[in-house]
C-alpha positions as CSV (number, residue, x, y, z in Angstrom):
1,M,-0.2,0.1,-0.3
2,L,2.7,2.5,1.2
3,P,6.1,2.7,-0.3
4,D,9.1,1.6,1.6
5,V,11.7,4.2,2.8
6,L,14.6,2.4,2.7
7,A,17.9,2.9,2.0
8,E,21.6,1.4,2.8
9,D,23.1,2.4,6.6
10,L,19.9,3.0,8.4
11,L,20.2,3.8,12.1
12,V,16.8,2.1,12.5
13,V,14.2,1.1,10.2
14,F,10.2,0.9,11.9
15,C,8.0,-1.9,10.7
16,G,4.0,-1.5,11.6
17,M,1.3,-4.3,10.5
18,A,-0.1,-2.6,7.4
19,A,-1.2,0.6,6.8
20,S,-4.1,1.7,8.4
21,P,-7.2,2.8,6.4
22,Q,-6.4,6.4,7.3
23,S,-2.7,6.0,6.2
24,A,-3.7,4.3,3.2
25,K,-6.3,7.3,2.4
26,A,-4.0,9.9,3.0
27,K,-0.9,7.7,1.2
28,A,1.3,8.7,4.4
29,Y,2.6,6.6,7.5
30,Y,0.9,6.9,10.6
31,A,-1.4,9.1,9.4
32,G,-4.5,7.9,11.8
33,P,-5.8,10.5,14.2
34,G,-4.2,9.9,18.0
35,N,-1.0,8.2,16.4
36,K,2.0,8.9,18.7
37,F,4.3,8.0,16.2
38,W,5.5,11.3,14.7
39,P,5.6,13.1,18.0
40,T,7.5,10.0,19.8
41,L,10.3,10.2,16.9
42,S,11.3,13.9,18.0
43,Q,10.5,13.0,21.6
44,I,13.1,10.3,21.8
45,G,15.8,12.6,20.0
46,L,15.4,10.7,16.5
47,T,14.3,13.5,14.5
48,E,15.0,17.3,15.5
49,R,11.2,18.2,15.2
50,Q,8.1,16.7,14.9
51,L,7.5,15.3,11.3
52,K,3.6,15.5,9.8
53,P,2.7,12.2,8.2
54,H,3.0,13.5,4.5
55,E,6.7,14.1,5.1
56,F,7.3,10.6,5.8
57,S,10.0,10.6,3.1
58,E,12.3,12.9,5.0
59,V,13.2,10.5,7.6
60,L,15.8,9.1,5.7
61,K,17.8,12.3,6.5
62,Y,17.6,11.3,10.2
63,G,19.1,7.6,9.4
64,I,15.3,6.6,9.9
65,G,13.5,3.7,7.7
66,L,9.6,2.8,7.1
67,T,8.1,-0.4,6.3
68,D,5.4,-2.6,6.9
69,L,4.8,-6.7,7.4
70,A,1.8,-6.3,5.1
71,K,2.5,-4.4,1.8
72,E,-0.1,-5.6,-0.1
73,V,-3.3,-4.5,2.0
74,S,-4.5,-1.7,4.6
75,G,-6.7,-2.2,7.3
76,R,-7.0,-2.7,11.2
77,D,-5.0,-5.3,12.9
78,A,-8.1,-7.8,13.6
79,E,-9.1,-7.3,9.6
80,L,-5.6,-8.7,8.4
81,G,-5.3,-12.2,7.9
82,Y,-1.9,-14.6,8.1
83,S,-2.1,-14.5,4.5
84,D,-1.5,-10.9,4.3
85,F,1.9,-10.7,6.2
86,D,5.2,-11.1,4.1
87,A,8.0,-12.0,6.7
88,D,10.3,-13.5,3.9
89,G,9.8,-10.0,2.5
90,L,10.8,-8.2,5.3
91,R,13.5,-10.6,6.4
92,N,15.0,-9.8,2.8
93,R,14.7,-6.2,2.6
94,I,16.4,-6.1,6.1
95,N,19.2,-8.2,5.1
96,Y,19.4,-6.1,1.6
97,Y,19.7,-3.0,3.5
98,C,21.5,-4.1,6.6
99,P,20.0,-1.3,9.2
100,K,21.6,-1.2,12.8
101,V,18.1,-1.9,14.2
102,L,14.7,-3.1,12.7
103,C,12.0,-1.8,15.5
104,F,8.5,-3.3,15.3
105,N,5.8,-0.4,16.2
106,G,3.5,-3.1,18.3
107,K,4.3,-6.5,19.6
108,K,1.4,-8.3,17.1
109,A,4.2,-7.8,14.2
110,A,7.3,-8.9,15.9
111,Q,5.3,-12.0,17.0
112,I,4.1,-12.7,13.1
113,F,7.8,-12.1,11.9
114,L,9.7,-14.0,15.0
115,E,6.6,-16.7,15.1
116,K,6.5,-16.6,18.9
117,R,5.4,-14.4,21.8
118,V,7.7,-11.4,22.9
119,A,8.4,-9.0,25.4
120,Y,8.9,-5.4,24.5
121,G,12.8,-4.1,24.1
122,L,15.8,-5.5,22.2
123,Q,15.4,-9.3,21.5
124,E,17.7,-12.1,21.5
125,E,17.3,-12.7,17.6
126,C,18.9,-10.7,14.7
127,V,18.4,-10.5,11.1
128,G,22.1,-10.9,9.8
129,D,23.8,-7.9,11.7
130,T,20.6,-6.2,12.4
131,A,19.4,-6.1,16.0
132,I,15.9,-6.3,16.3
133,F,13.9,-4.2,19.0
134,V,9.9,-4.4,20.2
135,A,8.5,-0.9,21.0
136,P,4.5,-0.5,22.2
137,S,2.2,0.4,19.2
138,T,1.8,4.1,18.9
139,S,-1.7,3.4,17.2
140,G,-4.5,5.5,19.1
141,A,-6.2,2.1,19.3
142,A,-3.4,0.7,21.3
143,S,-3.5,3.6,23.8
144,G,-4.0,1.4,26.6
145,F,-0.6,-0.6,26.4
146,W,1.4,2.9,25.5
147,D,4.5,3.5,27.7
148,I,7.1,5.7,26.6
149,R,9.6,4.7,28.3
150,V,10.2,1.5,26.2
151,W,10.6,4.2,23.1
152,L,13.1,6.2,25.2
153,E,15.1,2.7,25.5
154,L,15.4,2.5,21.8
155,G,16.5,6.3,21.7
156,Q,19.1,5.5,24.1
157,L,19.9,2.3,22.1
158,T,20.2,4.5,18.8
159,K,22.5,7.0,20.3
160,K,24.8,4.2,21.3
161,L,24.9,2.7,17.6
162,Q,25.6,5.8,15.9
């Protein structure tokens, strides 16, 4: 649905489940009302200012990439089927671009990719030399699970890796 924003040698690539209906309509990542993604990036120091969803391609200037586990469909998590996800495609993109960190924006995408239950934070598994990190979803629909502290940990990790 949304184009990947990827390049070689990125600091972190964020991976969500799929474009939300609002993001698909806006043709922009994390465009849903109440989504905390863009304010969080600036709050944890990954961007110098809060980008707007339509500025999503500017993340490359900050060493950030964007992708989704389901690239061909949009929808809320509950509307997506297992066949919508392309874990092998994601693994291939990460192996090709070799970012320092692959950060899943939410546990569900990470659990589908890793095929197991996960906790928030840095994972034992890697994709090649790329570390895997799981952060609470920034979606407004997941506000009950929101914890900026895990995102702050990601900010600290990325500073160490720069």
